[in-house]
Every structure is written in C-alpha cells, then in structure tokens.
C-alpha positions as CSV (number, residue, x, y, z in Angstrom):
1,M,0.0,0.0,-0.1
2,K,1.2,3.5,-0.9
3,L,-1.8,5.6,-0.6
4,I,-4.6,6.1,1.8
5,V,-7.5,8.8,0.7
6,S,-9.9,9.5,3.5
7,T,-13.1,11.1,3.3
8,G,-13.2,14.2,5.3
9,P,-10.8,16.2,7.1
10,R,-9.9,13.6,9.7
11,N,-10.3,9.8,10.3
12,A,-9.1,8.6,13.9
13,S,-9.5,5.0,12.3
14,V,-6.2,5.5,10.5
15,D,-2.9,5.2,12.5
16,T,-1.2,7.8,11.0
17,E,2.2,7.0,13.2
18,A,2.2,3.7,11.5
19,A,1.4,5.0,7.7
20,A,4.4,7.4,8.2
21,E,6.9,4.5,9.2
22,C,5.8,2.5,6.1
23,R,5.9,5.5,3.9
24,I,2.1,5.4,2.9
25,E,0.8,8.9,2.3
26,I,-2.5,10.4,3.9
27,M,-4.7,12.3,1.7
28,H,-8.3,13.9,3.0
29,T,-11.3,15.5,1.2
30,N,-13.2,18.5,1.9
31,Y,-16.1,18.5,4.1
32,D,-19.5,20.2,4.9
33,S,-21.2,19.8,8.0
34,S,-24.6,21.4,6.8
35,P,-26.3,17.6,6.5
36,T,-25.2,16.6,10.1
37,V,-26.6,20.2,11.2
38,E,-29.6,19.8,9.3
39,L,-30.4,16.1,10.7
40,T,-29.8,17.4,14.1
41,W,-32.7,19.8,13.5
42,A,-34.8,16.9,12.1
43,L,-33.9,14.9,15.1
44,I,-35.0,17.5,17.5
45,L,-38.3,18.2,15.9
46,A,-39.1,14.6,15.6
47,S,-38.5,13.9,19.2
48,A,-40.5,17.0,19.8
49,R,-43.3,16.5,17.6
50,H,-44.0,12.9,17.4
51,P,-44.2,12.8,13.3
52,I,-43.0,9.3,13.2
53,I,-45.5,7.8,15.9
54,E,-48.1,9.8,14.5
55,T,-47.7,9.0,10.9
56,A,-47.7,5.4,11.7
57,S,-51.0,5.9,13.4
58,L,-52.9,7.8,10.4
59,Q,-51.5,4.7,8.3
60,S,-53.1,2.3,10.7
61,S,-56.4,4.1,10.2
62,G,-55.9,6.0,13.6
63,W,-55.9,9.6,14.7
64,P,-53.5,11.3,17.1
65,R,-51.7,9.5,19.8
66,T,-49.5,12.4,21.4
67,V,-49.3,15.8,22.4
68,G,-46.1,17.6,21.3
69,N,-43.9,19.8,22.5
70,G,-43.0,23.2,21.4
71,L,-39.6,25.2,21.1
72,R,-40.2,28.7,21.7
73,S,-39.3,29.7,24.8
74,K,-37.2,26.5,25.8
75,V,-33.3,25.9,26.3
76,L,-31.1,24.4,23.8
77,G,-28.3,23.3,25.4
78,V,-25.0,22.5,23.0
79,L,-22.1,20.5,24.3
80,G,-19.7,21.6,22.1
81,L,-19.9,25.0,20.0
82,G,-17.6,24.3,17.4
83,D,-18.6,24.5,13.7
84,I,-21.5,22.2,13.9
85,G,-22.8,23.5,17.5
86,R,-22.8,26.9,16.3
87,E,-24.9,26.1,13.6
88,V,-27.0,24.2,15.4
89,A,-27.3,27.1,18.1
90,R,-28.0,29.9,15.3
91,I,-31.0,27.4,14.1
92,A,-32.5,27.7,17.8
93,L,-32.8,31.3,17.8
94,A,-35.3,31.4,14.8
95,F,-37.4,29.0,16.8
96,G,-37.1,31.6,19.8
97,M,-35.0,29.4,22.1
98,E,-32.5,30.4,24.6
99,V,-29.1,28.7,23.7
100,M,-26.5,27.8,26.7
101,A,-23.2,26.3,25.7
102,W,-20.6,24.3,27.4
103,S,-17.2,23.1,26.2
104,E,-13.8,22.7,27.8
105,N,-12.1,25.4,26.0
106,L,-15.3,27.5,25.3
107,T,-14.9,30.9,26.4
108,P,-17.7,33.8,27.1
109,E,-16.9,35.7,24.4
110,K,-16.6,33.1,21.7
111,A,-20.0,31.7,23.0
112,A,-21.5,35.2,22.8
113,V,-20.6,35.5,19.0
114,A,-22.9,32.5,18.6
115,R,-25.4,34.4,20.8
116,A,-25.1,31.8,23.0
117,R,-24.5,31.7,27.0
118,L,-21.5,29.9,28.6
119,V,-22.5,27.9,31.4
120,S,-20.9,25.3,33.7
121,K,-21.4,21.7,32.5
122,P,-23.8,21.0,35.4
123,E,-25.8,23.9,34.6
124,L,-26.0,22.9,30.9
125,F,-27.2,19.5,32.2
126,Q,-29.5,21.2,34.6
127,Q,-31.5,23.9,32.1
128,A,-31.2,22.2,29.2
129,D,-34.9,21.4,27.6
130,I,-32.9,20.0,24.6
131,L,-29.3,18.7,24.9
132,T,-27.4,18.4,21.7
133,I,-24.1,16.8,21.5
134,H,-21.2,18.2,18.9
135,L,-18.0,17.2,20.5
136,V,-15.0,15.6,18.7
137,L,-14.5,12.1,20.2
138,S,-11.2,12.1,22.1
139,S,-10.2,10.4,25.3
140,R,-10.8,13.8,27.0
141,T,-14.7,13.7,25.8
142,R,-15.4,10.1,26.2
143,G,-18.4,10.1,28.5
144,A,-18.7,13.7,28.7
145,G,-22.2,13.7,28.0
146,G,-23.2,10.9,30.5
147,E,-24.3,12.9,33.1
148,G,-26.7,14.7,30.8
149,S,-28.5,11.8,29.4
150,T,-29.5,10.5,33.4
151,R,-30.2,13.7,35.4
152,A,-33.7,13.9,36.6
153,D,-33.7,17.5,36.8
154,K,-35.8,18.0,33.9
155,Q,-37.9,14.8,33.0
156,S,-39.3,16.6,30.0
157,A,-35.7,16.7,28.6
158,R,-34.2,15.3,25.7
159,L,-31.1,14.0,24.3
160,V,-29.7,14.4,20.9
161,N,-26.7,12.7,19.7
162,T,-25.2,13.4,16.1
163,S,-21.4,13.6,17.0
164,R,-20.2,10.0,18.2
165,G,-21.8,7.4,20.6
166,P,-19.0,7.1,23.0
167,I,-19.4,10.4,24.0
168,A,-22.9,9.6,26.0
169,D,-22.8,6.8,28.5
170,E,-25.1,4.4,26.4
171,N,-26.1,2.3,29.4
172,A,-27.1,5.3,31.7
173,L,-29.1,6.7,28.6
174,L,-30.9,3.2,28.6
175,E,-31.7,3.3,32.1
176,A,-32.9,6.7,32.3
177,L,-35.0,6.4,29.3
178,R,-36.3,3.2,30.8
179,E,-37.2,5.1,33.8
180,R,-38.8,8.0,32.4
181,R,-35.9,10.3,34.0
182,L,-35.5,11.6,30.2
183,A,-38.7,12.2,28.2
184,G,-36.6,11.0,24.8
185,A,-33.6,10.8,22.8
186,A,-32.8,10.8,19.2
187,I,-29.7,9.4,18.3
188,D,-27.8,8.9,15.1
189,V,-24.5,7.1,16.5
190,F,-23.9,4.4,18.5
191,D,-21.1,2.5,21.0
192,V,-21.2,-0.3,18.3
193,E,-22.1,0.4,14.6
194,P,-23.9,-1.1,12.8
195,L,-26.5,-1.4,15.6
196,P,-27.0,-4.7,16.8
197,P,-30.3,-6.6,15.9
198,E,-31.0,-7.1,19.7
199,H,-30.0,-3.7,20.9
200,P,-32.7,-2.0,23.1
201,F,-32.4,1.4,21.0
202,R,-34.8,-0.7,18.3
203,E,-37.6,-1.3,20.8
204,L,-38.0,1.8,23.3
205,N,-41.0,4.0,22.3
206,N,-39.1,7.3,23.5
207,V,-36.0,6.7,21.3
208,I,-35.5,7.8,17.6
209,P,-32.5,5.9,16.5
210,T,-31.3,6.6,12.6
211,P,-28.2,4.4,11.3
212,H,-25.4,7.2,11.3
213,I,-26.8,9.4,8.8
214,G,-25.7,12.8,9.4
215,Y,-23.1,13.2,6.7
216,V,-25.2,11.1,4.4
217,S,-26.3,13.5,1.4
218,R,-26.1,13.5,-2.2
219,D,-24.0,17.0,-2.2
220,L,-21.5,15.7,0.3
221,Y,-21.3,12.3,-1.5
222,R,-20.2,14.2,-4.4
223,V,-17.7,16.2,-2.5
224,F,-16.1,13.3,-0.8
225,Y,-15.8,11.2,-4.2
226,Q,-15.2,13.9,-6.7
227,D,-12.0,14.7,-4.1
228,T,-11.1,11.1,-3.4
229,V,-10.5,10.5,-7.6
230,A,-8.8,14.0,-7.4
231,N,-6.4,13.2,-4.9
232,I,-5.7,9.8,-6.4
233,A,-5.3,11.6,-9.9
234,D,-2.9,14.2,-8.3
235,W,-0.7,11.6,-6.2
236,L,-0.5,9.5,-9.5
237,G,0.5,12.9,-11.4
238,M,3.3,13.7,-8.8
239,R,4.9,10.3,-9.3
240,S,4.9,10.4,-13.4
C-alpha cells in the first residue's frame, strides 16, 4: 500500500504514525457540516413533535396519539460549540429558543458570537430542555455527555446525539429512558455500529434511532468522491 485517501478532514481509524513508518501517504477530502446540522434539527423536531408515531397511527387508520412539545422559550443546551454546534445554535434562535453552551475551552466571548451563554457543564445539564452533543470524540470527551443523559432535573428533557456514541454513556442513557427520567432521545451514533439487531434502542418507544446518516447526503457524497478521485489523480501525477 502506498496511498490512503480518507473522506473528511480527519479519520481517527487511521494510524497515522504507522502509515508514516511504512511511507504510506494519507490524503483527505473537503467536508461540509450542513447535512449533520440539518439532521440534528430533524431529530430535535421529530423527538419533540412525534411525527413518526403520528404517521404510523394515521397509516393504521388511527388519529392523534400524542401531544407534542413546542420549542419557543425552551433552552437548547449545546455540548460543544464548534463548527456544527454554532450552526445548530444559530437555527435555535429562529425558533425563539434560549441557547446555553459548554465545552472545555469555550470562552464567554466565543459563546457570545453564537448568541449563546456559556455556563458550567452541570448547569447545562440541569437547564437544557434539549441537549445536543457536538464534541469530537477523544480521550477527554469520551463519556462527557453521560451526566446529561441521566439527570432527572427535567424529566421533560430530551437528548440528541449526532456526534459519536461514546460521548454519551449508552448504558446510563438506556436506564434513564426506561425509567422515564428523560422524555426521549434521538440518536444517530452508537457505541457499536452497525447497531446490534437486539439492541434496546430498536424497541424503546421514546427513542428515535437513525443509522449514522448525519453526513449522508448527495451533495456531500459528491464532494467526498470527486475529491477522492482528484486526490488519487494528483498523487499519480506527482509520481509520473
């Protein structure tokens, strides 16, 4: 092997040191976070307003089965106010939500640019009506969202994770959902992927699980694979 072309700007699955030792070059493609931002909001709205349950009811000759929850004046808690978190926060303002945020290196000034208020992590978990996770998985962030998935401060609270599964404590989250200490969760990422066939997330009626599709859009696939071919062509051209 002489070349690895990876989609996106980073790939934690690639051992870069081993590749360098073997003189294997690594190249990356461009990336657009818009699909993940859009899916995050699709999951927030689906969890709050129950369109999946109501569609199933209507198609089974039924009528409304749930009472949805509005977003205006509610608190969106953003765990990680980076490129994706900032965009998610910006859209929350259009719904009339209050935005709170926390991450390890976030400053009040950076939060203010996104029209968010920097709070402590415990306060974020206590106050959020919707907690959405947008941290990069690392040794520091593994389990960082666990407390937010188990608190009973607001039993009406909901958790959304389109980042990486291990940032939330999956077992603790399952327990909180079973005991109704959380109203619901919408999750696109899991500790083990593909999600095992017998996993409880497939059965719980207060969970919306999606199969890691945050990045899956025709526009982003076009970027990934056109850039991949261009990278290979450039690499071959440099060696011809």
